[in-house]
C-alpha positions as CSV (number, residue, x, y, z in Angstrom):
1,M,-19.6,-38.1,44.8
2,D,-16.4,-39.8,43.6
3,A,-18.2,-41.0,40.5
4,F,-19.3,-37.5,39.8
5,N,-15.8,-36.1,40.2
6,L,-14.5,-38.8,37.9
7,V,-17.1,-38.0,35.2
8,A,-16.5,-34.2,35.6
9,G,-12.7,-34.8,35.3
10,I,-13.2,-36.9,32.1
11,A,-15.6,-34.3,30.7
12,S,-13.0,-31.6,31.4
13,L,-10.3,-33.5,29.6
14,V,-12.6,-34.2,26.6
15,G,-13.5,-30.5,26.6
16,L,-9.8,-29.6,26.6
17,V,-9.1,-32.0,23.7
18,F,-12.1,-30.6,21.7
19,S,-10.9,-27.0,22.4
20,F,-7.5,-27.8,21.2
21,L,-8.9,-29.4,18.0
22,A,-11.1,-26.4,17.4
23,F,-8.1,-24.1,17.9
24,W,-6.1,-26.2,15.4
25,Q,-8.9,-26.1,12.8
26,A,-9.3,-22.3,13.3
27,K,-5.6,-21.8,12.7
28,S,-5.7,-24.0,9.6
29,A,-8.7,-22.1,8.3
30,S,-7.0,-18.8,9.0
31,T,-4.0,-19.9,7.0
32,A,-6.1,-21.1,4.1
33,A,-8.0,-17.9,4.0
34,R,-4.8,-15.9,4.0
35,E,-3.4,-18.0,1.1
36,A,-6.7,-17.6,-0.8
37,R,-6.6,-13.8,-0.3
38,D,-3.0,-13.6,-1.5
39,A,-3.9,-15.7,-4.6
40,V,-6.8,-13.4,-5.4
41,R,-4.5,-10.3,-5.0
42,I,-1.9,-11.8,-7.3
43,R,-4.5,-12.5,-9.9
44,T,-5.8,-8.9,-9.6
45,L,-2.2,-7.7,-9.9
46,A,-1.8,-9.7,-13.1
47,G,-5.0,-8.2,-14.5
48,E,-3.9,-4.7,-13.6
49,L,-0.5,-5.3,-15.2
50,E,-2.2,-6.5,-18.3
51,V,-4.1,-3.2,-18.6
52,I,-0.8,-1.3,-18.0
53,C,0.9,-3.3,-20.8
54,V,-1.9,-2.5,-23.2
55,R,-1.7,1.2,-22.3
56,A,2.1,1.2,-22.9
57,E,1.6,-0.5,-26.3
58,Q,-1.0,2.1,-27.1
59,L,1.4,4.8,-26.1
60,L,4.0,3.4,-28.6
61,D,1.4,3.4,-31.4
62,L,0.3,6.9,-30.6
63,L,4.0,8.1,-30.7
64,L,4.6,6.3,-34.0
65,Y,1.7,8.0,-35.6
66,R,2.6,11.3,-33.9
67,R,-0.7,11.7,-32.1
68,L,0.8,13.8,-29.3
69,P,-2.3,14.9,-27.5
70,E,-3.5,11.3,-27.1
71,A,0.0,10.2,-26.2
72,S,0.2,12.9,-23.5
73,L,-3.0,11.6,-22.0
74,R,-1.7,8.0,-22.1
75,V,1.5,9.1,-20.4
76,G,-0.4,10.7,-17.5
77,E,-2.5,7.6,-17.2
78,L,0.5,5.3,-17.2
79,D,2.3,7.4,-14.7
80,S,-0.6,7.2,-12.3
81,L,-1.1,3.5,-12.7
82,L,2.6,2.7,-12.3
83,S,3.0,4.9,-9.3
84,E,0.1,3.3,-7.5
85,I,0.8,-0.4,-8.4
86,S,4.5,-0.3,-7.6
87,L,3.9,0.9,-4.1
88,R,0.6,-0.8,-3.3
89,E,1.7,-4.3,-4.5
90,Q,5.2,-4.4,-3.0
91,A,4.3,-7.4,-0.9
92,H,3.4,-9.5,-4.0
93,L,6.3,-8.4,-6.2
94,A,10.0,-9.2,-6.0
95,V,12.3,-6.3,-5.3
96,G,13.6,-6.4,-8.9
97,Q,10.1,-6.2,-10.2
98,V,9.3,-3.2,-8.1
99,N,12.5,-1.5,-9.2
100,S,11.6,-2.3,-12.9
101,L,8.2,-0.7,-12.4
102,L,9.7,2.4,-10.8
103,T,12.3,2.6,-13.6
104,V,9.5,2.3,-16.2
105,R,7.6,5.0,-14.4
106,E,10.6,7.3,-14.7
107,Q,10.9,6.5,-18.4
108,V,7.3,7.2,-19.0
109,S,7.7,10.5,-17.3
110,S,10.6,11.4,-19.5
111,I,8.6,10.5,-22.6
112,G,5.9,12.9,-21.2
113,D,8.5,15.6,-20.8
114,V,9.5,15.3,-24.5
115,I,5.9,15.4,-25.6
116,L,5.3,18.5,-23.7
117,R,8.2,20.3,-25.3
118,G,6.3,20.1,-28.5
119,P,7.2,20.2,-32.2
120,A,10.8,21.0,-31.7
121,E,11.3,17.5,-30.2
122,L,9.5,15.7,-33.1
123,R,12.8,14.4,-34.4
124,N,13.0,12.2,-31.3
125,L,9.7,10.6,-32.5
126,Q,11.4,8.9,-35.4
127,P,11.2,5.1,-35.2
128,D,14.9,5.0,-34.3
129,G,14.6,8.1,-32.0
130,S,15.1,8.0,-28.3
131,V,11.5,8.4,-27.3
132,I,10.3,5.6,-29.5
133,A,13.1,3.4,-28.3
134,T,12.3,4.2,-24.7
135,S,8.6,3.5,-25.3
136,R,9.5,0.1,-26.7
137,R,11.7,-0.6,-23.7
138,V,8.8,0.4,-21.4
139,A,6.4,-2.0,-23.2
140,T,8.9,-4.8,-23.1
141,T,9.8,-4.4,-19.4
142,L,6.2,-4.3,-18.5
143,R,5.5,-7.5,-20.4
144,E,8.5,-9.2,-18.6
145,V,7.1,-8.2,-15.2
146,L,3.6,-9.4,-16.3
147,G,5.1,-12.7,-17.4
148,A,6.7,-13.2,-14.0
149,V,3.5,-12.4,-12.2
150,K,1.5,-14.7,-14.4
151,S,4.1,-17.4,-13.7
152,K,3.5,-16.9,-10.0
153,V,-0.3,-17.2,-10.6
154,E,0.2,-20.5,-12.5
155,S,2.4,-21.9,-9.9
156,E,-0.3,-21.1,-7.3
157,D,-2.9,-22.9,-9.4
158,E,-0.8,-26.0,-9.4
159,K,-0.8,-26.2,-5.6
């Protein structure tokens, strides 16, 4: 009976050790999965920002060529994309980047307001006009945020 108790005690200790090791492995796997998920989300964010940058550059071209109906559609599209991404991806963006995206959204909205006013505001569509200058700032700011996010992706790749 004493031998049985000794074997049972040893088996219990071995089981405890294996349980602890399994817990440690599960915790490590959970951390790795969370890091992988975050890396994928940052890559997705970079892709979405790339699309937004292209749309902003298209808006600038449409304004330069005075294609107001298409520019108005692009403004609506940019406004929606910027509203969504700045709020949805706050966890993966620095506070300054979120603020930049929200500022850009406001600038895009003001461009839309000018476009909706119509032909009387066409003087603002001159290459040195406020709407064109604002559109250029929008495209530049978006590229800066995209660059910061891509830098984060690249630093994750190096790990």
